[in-house]
Every structure is written in structure tokens, then in C-alpha cells.
C-alpha positions as CSV (number, residue, x, y, z in Angstrom):
1,M,63.5,132.7,-12.4
2,I,60.1,132.6,-13.2
3,N,57.5,132.3,-10.7
4,E,56.1,128.8,-11.0
5,R,53.7,128.8,-8.2
6,S,50.3,129.7,-8.7
7,P,48.7,132.6,-7.0
8,E,46.8,130.4,-4.6
9,E,49.9,128.7,-3.5
10,E,51.4,132.1,-2.9
11,I,48.3,133.1,-1.0
12,E,48.6,129.9,1.0
13,E,52.2,130.5,1.7
14,L,51.5,134.0,2.6
15,K,48.8,132.9,5.1
16,I,51.3,130.5,6.6
17,Q,53.9,133.2,6.8
18,L,51.2,135.6,8.2
19,S,50.2,132.8,10.8
20,N,53.9,132.4,11.6
21,Y,54.3,136.2,12.0
22,R,51.2,136.4,14.0
23,K,52.5,133.6,16.2
24,E,55.9,135.4,16.6
25,N,54.0,138.6,17.2
26,R,52.1,137.0,20.0
27,I,55.1,135.4,21.5
28,L,56.8,138.9,21.2
29,K,53.7,140.6,22.8
30,E,53.8,138.0,25.6
31,R,57.4,138.7,26.0
32,C,56.9,142.5,25.9
33,E,54.2,142.1,28.4
34,S,56.6,140.0,30.4
35,Y,59.2,142.5,30.0
36,E,56.8,145.3,30.7
37,D,55.7,143.5,34.0
38,R,59.4,143.1,34.8
39,I,60.1,146.7,34.0
40,E,57.1,147.8,36.1
41,H,58.4,145.4,38.9
42,F,61.9,146.8,38.4
43,A,60.5,150.4,38.4
44,I,58.7,149.5,41.7
45,E,61.7,147.9,43.1
46,R,63.8,150.9,42.0
47,E,61.3,153.2,43.9
48,N,61.4,151.0,46.9
49,L,65.2,150.9,46.7
50,S,65.3,154.7,46.2
51,R,63.1,155.1,49.3
52,D,65.2,152.6,51.2
53,I,68.4,154.5,50.0
54,M,66.9,157.8,51.2
55,R,65.8,156.4,54.4
56,F,69.3,154.8,54.8
57,E,70.9,158.1,54.0
58,S,68.5,159.9,56.4
59,M,69.5,157.4,59.0
60,E,73.1,157.7,58.3
61,M,72.9,161.4,58.5
62,E,70.9,161.0,61.9
63,L,73.6,158.5,63.0
64,K,76.4,160.9,61.9
65,Q,74.6,163.9,63.6
66,Y,74.0,161.6,66.7
67,D,77.7,160.5,66.5
68,I,78.7,164.1,66.1
69,E,76.5,165.1,69.2
70,E,77.8,162.2,71.1
71,L,81.2,162.9,70.2
72,G,80.8,166.4,71.3
73,F,79.3,165.4,74.5
74,E,82.1,162.9,75.1
75,T,84.6,165.5,74.2
76,K,83.0,167.9,76.7
77,K,83.3,165.2,79.3
78,L,86.9,164.5,78.6
79,N,87.8,168.1,78.4
80,H,86.1,168.5,82.0
81,R,88.1,165.5,83.2
82,V,91.3,167.0,81.7
83,D,90.5,170.2,83.3
84,I,90.0,168.5,86.6
85,L,93.1,166.5,86.2
86,R,95.0,169.8,85.4
87,R,93.6,171.5,88.5
88,Y,94.6,168.4,90.6
89,L,98.0,168.3,89.0
90,K,98.4,172.1,89.7
91,A,97.4,171.6,93.3
92,E,99.8,168.5,93.4
93,R,102.7,170.7,92.1
94,Q,101.9,173.5,94.6
95,D,101.6,170.8,97.4
96,N,105.0,169.3,96.3
97,E,106.6,172.7,96.0
98,K,105.4,173.4,99.6
99,L,106.7,170.1,100.8
100,N,110.1,170.7,99.0
101,E,110.3,174.1,100.7
102,L,109.4,172.5,104.2
103,I,111.8,169.6,103.5
104,D,114.6,172.2,102.6
105,K,113.7,174.2,105.7
106,L,113.7,171.1,107.9
107,T,116.9,170.0,106.3
108,K,118.6,173.2,107.0
109,E,117.2,173.3,110.5
110,L,118.4,169.8,111.0
111,N,121.9,170.6,109.6
112,D,121.9,173.7,111.8
113,A,121.0,171.5,114.7
114,N,123.6,168.8,113.8
115,Y,126.2,171.6,113.7
116,E,125.0,173.0,117.2
117,I,125.2,169.5,118.6
118,A,128.8,169.1,117.1
119,N,129.8,172.4,118.6
120,L,128.3,171.5,122.0
121,E,129.8,168.0,121.9
122,R,133.2,169.7,121.1
123,D,132.6,172.4,123.8
124,L,131.6,169.4,126.1
125,R,134.8,167.6,125.4
126,K,136.8,170.9,125.7
127,S,135.0,171.5,129.0
128,R,135.6,168.0,130.3
129,I,139.2,168.4,129.3
130,R,139.4,171.7,131.1
131,Q,137.6,170.3,134.0
132,N,139.8,167.4,134.2
133,Q,142.8,169.8,133.8
134,R,141.3,172.0,136.6
135,T,140.6,168.9,138.6
136,Y,144.1,167.8,138.0
137,N,145.3,171.4,138.7
138,L,143.4,171.6,141.9
139,E,144.6,168.2,143.0
140,N,148.0,169.2,142.3
141,R,147.5,172.6,144.2
142,L,145.7,170.6,147.0
143,D,148.6,168.1,147.1
144,I,150.9,171.1,147.3
145,A,148.8,172.8,150.1
146,Y,148.7,169.5,152.0
147,T,152.5,169.3,151.6
148,K,152.8,172.9,152.6
149,L,150.5,172.2,155.5
150,A,152.4,169.2,156.6
151,Q,155.6,171.2,156.4
152,M,154.0,174.0,158.4
153,K,152.7,171.7,161.0
154,Y,156.1,170.2,161.2
155,T,157.5,173.7,161.5
156,L,154.9,174.7,164.2
157,N,155.8,171.6,166.0
158,E,159.4,172.5,165.8
159,F,158.4,176.1,166.9
160,E,156.3,174.6,169.7
161,E,159.2,172.4,170.8
162,L,161.2,175.5,170.9
163,G,158.6,177.4,172.8
164,F,158.0,180.0,170.2
165,F,154.3,180.4,170.6
166,K,154.6,181.0,174.2
167,R,156.8,183.9,173.6
168,V,155.0,185.3,170.7
169,R,151.3,184.9,171.7
170,G,151.4,184.0,175.2
171,K,149.4,180.8,174.7
172,K,149.8,177.5,172.9
173,P,147.1,176.2,170.6
174,E,145.1,173.1,171.8
175,S,145.7,171.0,168.6
176,L,147.7,171.6,165.4
177,D,144.2,171.4,163.5
178,D,143.0,174.5,165.1
179,I,145.8,176.6,163.6
180,D,144.5,178.8,160.6
181,I,146.6,179.2,157.7
């Protein structure tokens, strides 16, 4: 292919291409500037984000430190409460042990007292039975004595009728009740 164009046409065509390249170059420069602005803007944003991240991390560390200190403080408070509750429970256990000992002692004393009461009731029943037997025996003996007395009075009356007293003592008793047995 032979070049059929003239050098002027080629120059014209090259000028047009140059003009197009310049336009494209201008557009690209504008885009580059725009991208550079964006890159600069992103760099600024990146710095701001880096600062914000560092600030956030710092705040997070402070918060963690605060949380750790707060947790430590709360742990101390809880440990103090646990110690108080342990002492309270220990005192309660000791009090319960003392109460159990006292209850055991009182129960033993109550059982002893009930045993004594049962023994006394048994002794009282026995005593009443013995007293009733003694009373019965005494009543029987009294009845026997009255019977003997009556027999003796009868005998005395018979002796008196026979004049025995006049002969033995020389005098007669005034009444039969005056006679000592």
C-alpha cells in the first residue's frame, strides 16, 4: 500500500490526532487531578480514621482498664461480703451447736424429770396402796380391839356381877369406860 496521502494531509491528520491526544491528555489530567484530590481526601480520611481508631483503642484500653479496676473493686466488695457471710455462718453454726447442746441437755433433764415423776407417781401409788392397806389393817386391828374391848367389858360385867373386883382390889370402878386396858 502506497501512501496516497499528501504530506499536508498527513500533517493535518497528525494535528487532529495530536489535538485528540491533548484532549484525552487534558481529560486524563483532570481525572488524575480528581483522583489525586480523591487520594488526598482518602489520605486525610485515612489519617482521621487512624486517629479515630487509635483514640477508640485508647478509650477501649481505658475502658478495659476501668472495667478491670471496677471488676477488681467489685470483686473486693464481693469477697468482703463473702467473708462477712462466712463469719456470720460460722457464728450461726456455733450458736446452733450451743443451742443443740442446750436442747440435748434440757431434753436429758426433761427425761430425767419425767423418770423421777414416774418414779414418784409409782411410789405415791405404792404409798397409797400401803396406806390403804395400813388403814385397812388398822381398821381391822381397831375392829379386833373393839371386839376384844367389848368382850372384856362383857367379861368385866360378868366379873362385877360375880363380885370379883371387890375381892381383888377392894373397890369397884365407877364406870366401865374408866377401866384401862
